[in-house]
C-alpha positions in Angstrom: 5.2 -18.0 -3.0 1.7 -17.2 -4.0 -1.9 -18.1 -3.3 -4.5 -17.3 -5.9 -8.0 -18.3 -5.2 -11.2 -18.8 -7.6 -12.6 -15.3 -6.5 -9.4 -13.4 -7.4 -8.0 -13.7 -3.9 -4.3 -13.0 -3.9 -1.7 -13.6 -1.1 2.0 -13.4 -1.7 5.0 -14.1 0.7 8.5 -14.2 -0.3 12.1 -13.2 0.4 13.6 -10.9 -2.1 17.2 -10.7 -2.8 19.0 -7.9 -4.5 19.4 -9.8 -7.8 15.8 -10.5 -7.9 14.5 -7.0 -7.3 13.3 -6.6 -10.9 11.1 -9.6 -10.5 8.8 -7.4 -8.4 7.5 -6.1 -11.6 5.3 -9.2 -11.5 2.4 -6.9 -10.9 -0.7 -8.5 -9.2 -3.0 -5.4 -9.0 -3.7 -3.4 -6.0 -2.4 -4.8 -2.9 -1.6 -3.9 0.7 2.2 -4.5 1.3 4.5 -5.3 4.2 8.3 -5.2 4.1 10.2 -6.9 6.8 13.9 -6.2 6.9 15.6 -9.0 8.9 19.1 -8.5 7.0 21.3 -5.5 6.4 20.0 -2.0 6.2 17.6 -1.3 3.3 16.7 2.0 1.6 13.1 2.3 0.0 12.0 5.4 -1.9 8.4 6.0 -1.2 6.5 8.8 -2.9 9.9 10.2 -3.7 11.0 10.3 -0.2 13.9 8.0 1.1 13.0 5.7 3.9 15.9 3.8 5.5 14.6 0.4 6.9 16.9 -0.8 9.7 17.5 -4.5 10.4 14.4 -6.1 12.2 12.1 -3.2 11.2 8.8 -3.8 9.4 7.1 -1.2 7.1 3.5 -1.1 6.1 2.1 0.4 2.8 -1.3 0.7 1.3 -1.6 0.7 -2.4 -2.0 4.5 -2.3 2.0 4.8 -2.1 4.5 4.5 -4.9 7.6 2.6 -4.0 11.2 2.2 -5.6 13.8 -0.1 -4.1 17.0 2.0 -3.8 19.2 -0.3 -1.7 18.5 -3.9 -0.8 20.4 -6.9 0.4 17.5 -9.2 1.3 13.9 -8.3 2.5 10.8 -10.3 3.4 7.8 -9.2 1.5 4.1 -9.9 2.3 1.3 -8.6 0.0 -2.4 -9.4 -0.4 -5.5 -8.0 -1.9 -8.9 -7.1 -0.5 -10.4 -10.3 -1.9 -8.0 -12.2 0.2 -8.6 -10.0 3.2 -11.4 -7.6 2.8 -10.6 -4.2 4.4 -14.2 -4.0 5.7 -13.3 -6.4 8.4 -10.0 -4.8 9.5 -11.6 -2.5 11.9 -14.1 -5.0 13.3 -11.5 -7.7 14.0 -8.3 -6.1 14.9 -8.3 -2.3 14.0 -5.3 -2.5 11.9 -6.8 -0.6 9.0 -6.7 2.6 11.0 -3.3 1.9 12.6 -1.1 0.2 10.0 -2.3 1.3 6.6 -4.5 4.2 5.9 -4.8 6.6 8.7 -1.3 7.6 9.5 0.3 10.9 8.8 3.7 9.1 8.3 4.6 5.6 7.1 4.1 3.1 9.8 7.3 1.3 11.0 7.8 -1.1 13.8 11.0 -2.4 15.3 11.2 -6.1 16.5 13.2 -6.7 19.6 13.5 -9.7 22.0 10.4 -11.8 22.3 8.6 -9.9 19.5 11.4 -10.9 17.1 11.2 -14.4 18.2 7.4 -14.6 17.5 7.6 -13.1 14.0 10.5 -15.4 13.0 8.4 -18.3 14.2 5.3 -17.1 12.4 7.2 -16.6 9.2 8.5 -20.2 9.5 4.9 -21.4 10.0 3.8 -19.4 6.8 6.4 -21.2 4.8 5.3 -24.6 6.1 1.7 -23.9 5.4 2.5 -22.9 1.7 3.7 -26.4 1.2 0.2 -27.9 2.3 -2.0 -27.8 -0.9 -5.6 -28.6 0.3 -8.9 -26.8 0.5 -8.1 -25.5 3.9 -4.9 -23.6 2.9 -6.5 -20.3 2.3 -8.2 -20.3 5.7 -4.8 -21.3 7.4 -3.1 -18.5 5.5 -5.6 -15.9 6.3 -5.4 -17.0 10.1 -1.7 -16.5 10.0 -2.0 -13.2 8.3 -4.4 -12.0 10.9 -2.0 -13.1 13.7 0.9 -11.1 12.0 -1.3 -8.0 11.7 -2.6 -8.2 15.4 1.0 -8.7 16.6 2.2 -5.9 14.6 -0.7 -3.6 15.8 0.0 -4.2 19.2 3.7 -3.4 18.9 2.9 -0.2 16.9 0.6 1.0 19.7 3.4 0.5 22.1 5.9 2.1 20.2 3.7 4.9 19.1 1.7 6.0 22.2 0.7 9.4 20.5 -1.7 7.5 18.1 -4.2 7.5 20.8 -4.4 11.3 20.6 -7.0 13.0 18.2 -8.8 9.6 17.5 -11.6 11.4 15.8 -9.4 13.3 13.6 -7.5 10.3 12.6 -10.6 8.5 11.9 -11.7 11.2 9.5 -8.4 11.1 7.6 -8.7 7.3 7.5 -12.3 7.5 6.1 -11.2 10.0 3.4 -8.3 7.7 2.4 -10.6 4.7 2.1 -13.2 6.7 0.1 -10.4 7.7 -2.3 -9.3 4.1 -2.7 -12.9 3.2 -3.6 -13.7 6.1 -5.8 -10.5 7.6 -7.3 -11.3 6.4 -10.8 -14.5 8.4 -10.9 -14.0 11.2 -8.2 -11.1 13.7 -8.6 -11.9 16.6 -6.4 -11.9 17.1 -2.7 -15.5 18.5 -2.8 -16.8 15.2 -4.1 -15.4 13.4 -1.1 -16.4 16.0 1.3 -20.0 15.5 0.0 -19.7 11.8 0.6 -18.6 12.5 4.3 -21.0 15.4 4.8 -18.2 17.7 5.7 -17.1 21.0 4.3 -14.1 20.6 1.9 -12.3 23.4 3.7 -12.4 21.6 7.0 -10.9 18.5 5.3 -8.0 20.7 4.0 -7.4 22.3 7.3 -7.4 18.8 8.9 -4.9 17.4 6.7 -2.7 20.5 6.9 -2.5 19.7 10.7 -2.2 15.9 10.9 -0.9 14.9 7.5 2.0 15.3 5.1 -0.2 15.5 2.2 -3.3 17.6 1.3 -6.5 15.9 0.4 -6.1 16.9 -3.2 -2.6 15.4 -3.3 -3.8 12.3 -1.9 -6.4 11.9 -4.7 -3.9 12.8 -7.4 -1.2 10.5 -6.2 -3.6 7.6 -6.2 -4.6 8.3 -9.7 -0.9 8.8 -10.7 0.1 5.5 -9.3 -2.7 3.7 -11.0 -1.9 5.3 -14.3 1.8 4.1 -13.9 0.7 0.7 -13.2 -1.6 0.6 -16.1 1.1 1.8 -18.5 3.8 -0.5 -17.2 1.9 -3.6 -16.8 -0.8 -3.7 -19.4 -1.2 -3.2 -23.1 -4.1 -0.9 -23.0 -3.7 2.1 -25.3 -3.3 5.5 -23.5 -6.8 6.6 -24.4 -8.4 3.7 -22.8 -6.4 4.2 -19.5 -7.4 8.0 -19.5 -11.1 6.9 -19.8 -10.8 4.1 -17.2 -9.3 6.8 -14.8 -12.1 9.2 -15.2 -10.5 11.8 -17.5 -12.8 13.4 -20.1 -10.2 13.3 -22.8 -6.7 12.1 -23.6 -5.4 15.7 -23.6 -6.4 16.3 -19.9 -5.0 13.0 -18.8 -1.7 13.7 -20.7 -1.3 17.0 -18.9 -2.0 15.5 -15.6 0.5 12.7 -16.1 3.1 15.0 -17.4 2.8 17.4 -14.7 3.3 14.5 -12.1 5.8 12.6 -13.9 7.7 14.9 -16.2 7.0 12.7 -19.1 4.1 12.0 -21.4 2.2 8.7 -20.8 3.8 7.3 -24.0 7.3 8.5 -23.0 7.0 7.0 -19.5 5.8 3.7 -21.0 8.6 3.5 -23.5 11.4 4.4 -21.0 10.1 2.3 -18.0 9.1 -1.0 -19.3 11.8 -2.5 -17.3 11.8 -0.8 -13.7 12.0 -1.7 -10.0 8.7 0.1 -9.3 5.7 -2.0 -8.1 
């Protein structure tokens, strides 16, 4: 079930079964994604690492992550873009941007139990009902339900991960860096450029990430470019040279070297071998 607004707003909610996994290639651009496993255990491969998702667990991903479905029985999916729910309001309204999506050293996962599970099941049922109502208030209702979903998830995550209250300033810096990468990755490719935007020494950012994140700042930048390159190759008809230019590379050769170093294939080889894939 999808909602698409006149200003490119996109919100998608559905239950995906194993036989429908390839349907996820129906690419809708950059989205924040939520996976709720209320069935048998599922295995997701995120940035090349396996993440078992147990029954009644919910996992949150920004569009900075690459994901492949390895094992699935049935899973609930929510995804939405910034036009539907602008990221600039996250912190002001519920603070979930720094908790659920961008500032974590590890992939955020919550476990639903007891009353929490009941609340989420009820909320999901209301989502389904609202998708049946086609009027000029539908977008506001869906947005309100999404906010409630995120508020409840944020509360649970804070309870189940009490250590997130530590090093708030450091996590804020990581979040700021990640958000800036999301805004500028097509033009800015070096840690120094982001350090300048943040008025911080590049070395201090590198040291901070080494202590509080699984990735270096340079790897965050390169992974985001890599993910977008794959999306463009898989889901558009743009020639490789155009993709290279749009992603800020000076020439096709430098883009091809970058891509082959990350993927093990040239852009053309990757496009040819992966036109049908479970990556999204």
